[in-house]
C-alpha positions as CSV (number, residue, x, y, z in Angstrom):
1,M,-38.6,-10.3,-49.2
2,T,-35.4,-8.9,-50.9
3,W,-31.8,-10.0,-50.7
4,I,-29.3,-7.3,-49.7
5,G,-25.6,-7.9,-50.1
6,A,-22.4,-6.2,-49.0
7,R,-18.7,-6.9,-49.5
8,Y,-16.1,-6.3,-46.8
9,R,-12.3,-6.1,-46.7
10,F,-10.7,-6.8,-43.3
11,A,-7.9,-4.6,-42.0
12,S,-5.9,-7.7,-40.8
13,T,-7.6,-10.8,-39.4
14,F,-11.1,-12.1,-38.6
15,S,-12.1,-14.3,-35.6
16,Y,-15.4,-15.8,-34.5
17,R,-15.3,-18.3,-31.7
18,L,-17.0,-21.6,-32.6
19,P,-19.8,-22.7,-30.2
20,N,-18.6,-25.2,-27.5
21,F,-15.0,-23.8,-27.4
22,S,-13.8,-21.9,-24.3
23,S,-12.1,-18.5,-24.4
24,S,-8.8,-20.2,-23.4
25,Y,-8.8,-22.4,-26.5
26,A,-11.0,-20.6,-29.1
27,L,-11.0,-22.0,-32.6
28,S,-12.7,-19.9,-35.3
29,A,-15.2,-20.6,-38.1
30,P,-14.0,-19.3,-41.5
31,A,-16.9,-16.8,-41.6
32,P,-19.2,-15.0,-39.1
33,S,-22.4,-16.7,-38.0
34,P,-25.9,-15.4,-38.9
35,S,-26.5,-14.2,-35.3
36,T,-23.2,-12.3,-35.4
37,I,-24.1,-10.5,-38.6
38,K,-27.5,-9.6,-37.3
39,L,-26.0,-8.3,-34.0
40,A,-23.6,-6.2,-36.0
41,I,-26.4,-4.7,-38.0
42,I,-28.4,-3.8,-34.9
43,A,-25.4,-2.4,-33.0
44,T,-24.4,-0.3,-36.0
45,A,-28.0,1.0,-36.5
46,I,-28.2,2.1,-32.8
47,R,-24.7,3.7,-32.9
48,S,-25.3,5.6,-36.2
49,S,-28.8,6.8,-35.2
50,G,-28.4,7.3,-31.5
51,D,-31.8,5.7,-31.0
52,V,-32.2,2.4,-29.2
53,E,-35.8,2.1,-30.3
54,E,-34.6,2.2,-33.9
55,G,-32.5,-0.9,-33.2
56,K,-35.4,-2.6,-31.5
57,R,-37.7,-2.0,-34.5
58,L,-35.1,-3.2,-36.9
59,F,-34.3,-6.4,-34.9
60,G,-38.0,-7.3,-35.0
61,K,-37.7,-7.2,-38.8
62,I,-34.5,-9.2,-39.3
63,R,-34.2,-11.6,-36.2
64,T,-35.3,-14.6,-38.2
65,A,-34.1,-13.5,-41.6
66,E,-32.1,-15.9,-43.8
67,V,-28.4,-15.1,-44.0
68,T,-25.6,-16.5,-46.1
69,V,-21.9,-15.7,-46.6
70,E,-19.9,-15.7,-49.9
71,L,-16.5,-17.0,-49.2
72,P,-13.2,-15.6,-50.6
73,H,-11.3,-17.8,-52.9
74,K,-8.6,-18.7,-50.4
75,I,-8.7,-18.6,-46.6
76,A,-5.9,-19.1,-44.1
77,A,-6.5,-20.0,-40.4
78,F,-3.7,-19.9,-37.8
79,K,-3.6,-20.3,-34.1
80,G,-2.1,-17.4,-32.0
81,F,-0.8,-17.7,-28.4
82,I,-2.2,-14.7,-26.6
83,K,-2.1,-13.0,-23.2
84,R,-5.6,-12.2,-21.9
85,L,-7.5,-11.1,-18.8
86,K,-10.2,-13.1,-17.2
87,A,-12.5,-12.3,-14.3
88,R,-11.4,-13.6,-10.9
89,R,-13.7,-16.3,-9.4
90,Q,-13.6,-15.5,-5.7
91,E,-13.1,-11.7,-5.8
92,R,-13.6,-8.7,-8.0
93,G,-11.2,-7.7,-10.8
94,F,-9.2,-9.6,-13.4
95,E,-6.2,-11.8,-13.5
96,S,-3.7,-12.3,-16.3
97,T,-3.6,-15.6,-18.1
98,F,-2.8,-17.1,-21.5
99,G,-4.8,-18.8,-24.2
100,I,-5.0,-19.9,-27.8
101,R,-7.1,-18.0,-30.4
102,E,-7.6,-18.9,-34.0
103,Y,-7.5,-16.1,-36.6
104,I,-8.6,-16.0,-40.2
105,I,-7.0,-14.2,-43.2
106,Y,-8.9,-13.7,-46.4
107,S,-7.4,-13.5,-49.9
108,D,-10.2,-11.2,-51.1
109,P,-13.4,-9.5,-49.8
110,L,-16.0,-11.4,-47.8
111,G,-19.6,-11.2,-49.1
112,I,-22.6,-11.1,-46.7
113,Y,-26.2,-11.5,-47.8
114,I,-29.5,-11.1,-45.8
115,D,-33.1,-11.6,-47.0
116,V,-35.2,-8.8,-45.5
117,P,-38.7,-7.4,-45.8
118,E,-39.0,-4.8,-48.6
119,D,-39.9,-2.0,-46.2
120,V,-36.4,-2.1,-44.6
121,T,-34.2,-2.9,-47.7
122,E,-32.9,0.7,-48.0
123,K,-32.2,0.9,-44.2
124,V,-30.4,-2.5,-44.0
125,S,-28.3,-1.6,-47.1
126,R,-27.3,1.7,-45.5
127,V,-26.5,0.0,-42.1
128,L,-24.4,-2.7,-43.8
129,G,-22.3,0.0,-45.4
130,R,-21.5,1.4,-42.0
131,I,-20.4,-1.8,-40.2
132,Q,-16.9,-1.5,-38.8
133,Y,-16.2,-5.0,-37.4
134,L,-17.6,-8.5,-37.4
135,G,-16.9,-11.2,-34.9
136,T,-14.4,-10.0,-32.2
137,S,-14.0,-6.3,-31.8
138,D,-10.5,-6.4,-33.3
139,S,-11.9,-7.9,-36.5
140,L,-12.0,-4.5,-38.2
141,C,-13.4,-4.2,-41.7
142,T,-14.5,-1.7,-44.3
143,C,-17.6,-2.1,-46.5
144,L,-16.7,-1.8,-50.2
145,E,-20.3,-1.8,-51.5
146,S,-23.8,-2.7,-50.5
147,G,-27.2,-2.9,-52.1
148,I,-29.8,-5.2,-53.6
149,A,-28.0,-8.4,-54.8
150,D,-28.7,-12.1,-55.0
151,P,-26.2,-14.3,-53.4
152,P,-23.9,-16.4,-55.7
153,T,-25.0,-19.8,-54.4
154,E,-22.0,-21.7,-55.7
155,R,-19.6,-19.9,-53.3
156,C,-22.0,-19.4,-50.4
157,I,-22.4,-21.3,-47.2
158,K,-25.8,-23.1,-46.6
159,P,-27.5,-25.0,-43.8
160,F,-26.5,-28.6,-43.9
161,K,-29.6,-30.7,-44.8
162,E,-28.2,-33.3,-47.1
163,R,-24.8,-34.7,-48.2
164,G,-22.7,-32.5,-50.3
165,E,-19.1,-31.6,-51.0
166,G,-17.4,-29.2,-48.5
167,I,-16.7,-28.9,-44.8
168,I,-19.2,-28.5,-42.0
169,F,-18.9,-25.8,-39.3
170,L,-21.3,-25.2,-36.5
171,L,-22.7,-21.6,-36.4
172,T,-25.4,-19.8,-34.4
173,D,-28.7,-18.1,-35.3
174,F,-31.7,-16.8,-33.4
175,T,-34.9,-18.6,-32.8
176,E,-38.5,-17.4,-33.1
177,E,-38.6,-16.7,-29.4
178,V,-35.8,-14.2,-29.2
179,S,-36.6,-10.6,-28.4
180,F,-34.6,-7.4,-28.4
181,E,-34.4,-7.6,-24.6
182,N,-32.5,-10.9,-24.9
183,I,-29.7,-9.3,-27.0
184,N,-29.6,-6.0,-25.1
185,P,-26.8,-6.3,-22.6
186,Y,-28.4,-3.6,-20.4
187,S,-31.8,-5.1,-20.1
188,G,-31.0,-7.8,-17.5
189,S,-32.7,-10.4,-19.6
190,R,-30.4,-13.4,-20.3
191,M,-29.8,-15.1,-23.7
192,R,-30.6,-18.8,-23.3
193,E,-29.3,-21.5,-25.5
194,E,-31.9,-23.4,-27.5
195,K,-34.7,-21.0,-26.4
196,H,-33.2,-17.9,-28.0
197,L,-30.1,-19.1,-29.8
198,R,-29.8,-22.2,-31.9
199,R,-26.8,-24.0,-33.3
200,V,-26.9,-24.8,-37.0
201,P,-24.5,-26.9,-39.0
202,Y,-23.5,-25.1,-42.2
203,L,-21.8,-26.6,-45.2
204,F,-18.9,-24.5,-46.4
205,P,-17.9,-25.0,-50.1
206,L,-14.2,-25.4,-49.1
207,R,-11.4,-27.9,-49.4
208,I,-8.2,-28.1,-47.4
209,T,-5.1,-27.6,-49.5
210,K,-2.6,-27.6,-46.7
211,K,-2.7,-28.3,-43.0
212,E,0.0,-28.2,-40.3
213,S,-0.2,-28.2,-36.5
214,N,-0.6,-24.4,-36.3
215,Y,-2.3,-23.4,-39.5
216,T,-4.8,-24.6,-42.2
217,I,-5.2,-23.3,-45.8
218,Y,-8.6,-23.6,-47.5
219,E,-9.8,-22.8,-51.0
220,T,-13.3,-22.7,-52.4
221,L,-14.5,-25.5,-54.6
222,T,-15.4,-23.3,-57.5
């Protein structure tokens, strides 16, 4: 197994809806979840190769891979009041409504690291360099560099197993039972909570430096 790392600069904001929050009031974690990162890799692999089977093979290699994120020095989270469309319950079409969405601003690039089998290190590194967004589709980003690199543990998130300094956020990752059909929106096979997708508490090495009703400022512990 080999760690592959990549650094991303976002065009404006980032947003990833925390599990258990509705689309009408969607708070965001300060970083993308492992499942979101893996889905971005697979979607980018398919888009760049034009081969769905290529994405299917790669997903088999990385679906249970360990993932971590290196946090920027400072992070700002703010709540935006947005106008959105939602599907009508009793008939076809959409209706206009309003909601709250939390967005993240980074002071410097975000680092992503994934531990993959050696036979796909070059491919994963190449695909990481082509990712154009993480989280919501408007969370546009540019990869600054990618390649073999060990994660800097002091500024990376980690699964919460014992007490430590920082803040806990709930993220999602895939289980051993997940298959490509479960993540393929055209297969007709549904993604099921607990069976295919698990919720994992992660410890973020962050402290809150300022908090108001509409925004929160974080900084890393080191």
